[in-house]
C-alpha positions in Angstrom: 7.7 5.5 5.0 3.9 5.2 4.8 2.9 1.9 3.2 0.2 3.3 1.0 2.5 6.1 -0.3 5.3 3.6 -1.0 2.8 1.2 -2.7 1.9 4.0 -5.1 5.4 4.4 -6.3 6.7 0.8 -6.5 5.7 0.4 -10.1 7.8 3.4 -11.0 10.7 2.2 -8.9 10.7 -1.3 -10.4 10.3 -0.1 -14.0 13.0 2.5 -13.6 15.4 -0.1 -12.2 14.7 -2.2 -15.2 15.2 0.7 -17.7 18.8 0.0 -18.5 19.4 -3.6 -17.5 17.6 -6.9 -17.1 17.4 -7.9 -13.4 16.1 -10.8 -11.3 13.7 -10.4 -8.5 16.0 -10.5 -5.5 18.4 -8.1 -7.3 15.5 -5.6 -7.7 14.8 -5.9 -4.0 18.4 -5.2 -3.1 18.7 -2.2 -5.5 15.4 -0.6 -4.4 16.1 -1.3 -0.7 19.1 1.0 -0.9 16.6 3.8 -1.0 13.2 2.5 0.1 12.6 -0.4 2.5 10.7 -3.2 0.7 10.2 -6.8 1.6 11.2 -9.5 -0.9 7.6 -10.9 -0.8 6.4 -7.6 -2.2 8.3 -7.7 -5.4 7.1 -11.0 -7.0 3.3 -10.3 -7.1 4.2 -6.9 -8.5 6.4 -8.4 -11.2 3.7 -10.9 -12.1 1.2 -8.0 -12.5 3.7 -6.0 -14.6 4.2 -9.1 -16.7 0.4 -9.6 -17.1 0.1 -6.0 -18.1 2.7 -6.4 -20.8 5.1 -4.0 -19.2 7.9 -6.5 -18.6 8.9 -9.9 -19.9 10.7 -12.6 -18.1 13.4 -15.1 -19.3 15.5 -17.7 -17.5 19.3 -17.5 -17.4 21.7 -20.0 -16.1 23.5 -18.9 -12.9 27.0 -19.8 -11.8 25.5 -19.7 -8.2 23.1 -22.7 -8.7 19.6 -22.7 -10.2 18.6 -20.6 -13.2 17.3 -17.2 -12.4 14.3 -15.4 -13.9 15.3 -12.1 -15.3 12.9 -9.3 -16.1 13.2 -6.8 -19.0 11.1 -3.8 -19.9 9.0 -4.1 -23.0 8.5 -1.3 -25.5 5.1 -0.8 -23.9 6.8 -0.7 -20.5 9.3 1.9 -21.6 6.5 4.1 -22.9 4.5 3.6 -19.6 7.6 4.4 -17.6 8.1 7.7 -19.4 4.5 8.6 -18.5 5.0 7.6 -14.9 8.2 9.7 -14.7 6.3 12.7 -16.1 3.5 12.2 -13.6 5.9 11.8 -10.7 7.8 15.0 -11.6 4.5 17.0 -11.8 3.4 15.6 -8.5 6.8 16.1 -6.9 6.8 19.8 -8.1 3.2 20.4 -7.0 3.7 18.9 -3.5 6.9 20.8 -2.9 5.3 24.0 -4.0 2.3 23.5 -1.7 4.6 22.6 1.2 6.7 25.7 0.6 3.6 27.9 0.4 2.1 26.4 3.6 5.4 26.9 5.4 5.5 30.6 4.4 1.9 31.4 5.0 1.2 33.6 8.0 -0.6 32.0 10.9 -4.2 32.7 11.3 -5.9 33.1 14.6 
């Protein structure tokens, strides 16, 4: 997938993944990577920015696997922001598909 295109939807993907459960960074990478290839190094600067913007908060939890893990949770502001992103995505998705369908059905011009 085109890097710039993917970069534009990563906020949506991360926030949507946090919508119903707190998750730690590597877990986010694993979940998102099931559908869109992303590198682990991509997620942490993004999470920092989302935290700085007040869209997520972080808290440490003990892990049975060793060191504590930093979990991220959506804030109320993040939930509101996510709803807006979903609406924008759905509008864009619909418009792009409509245009692609029209272009495919348009007669060739010489």
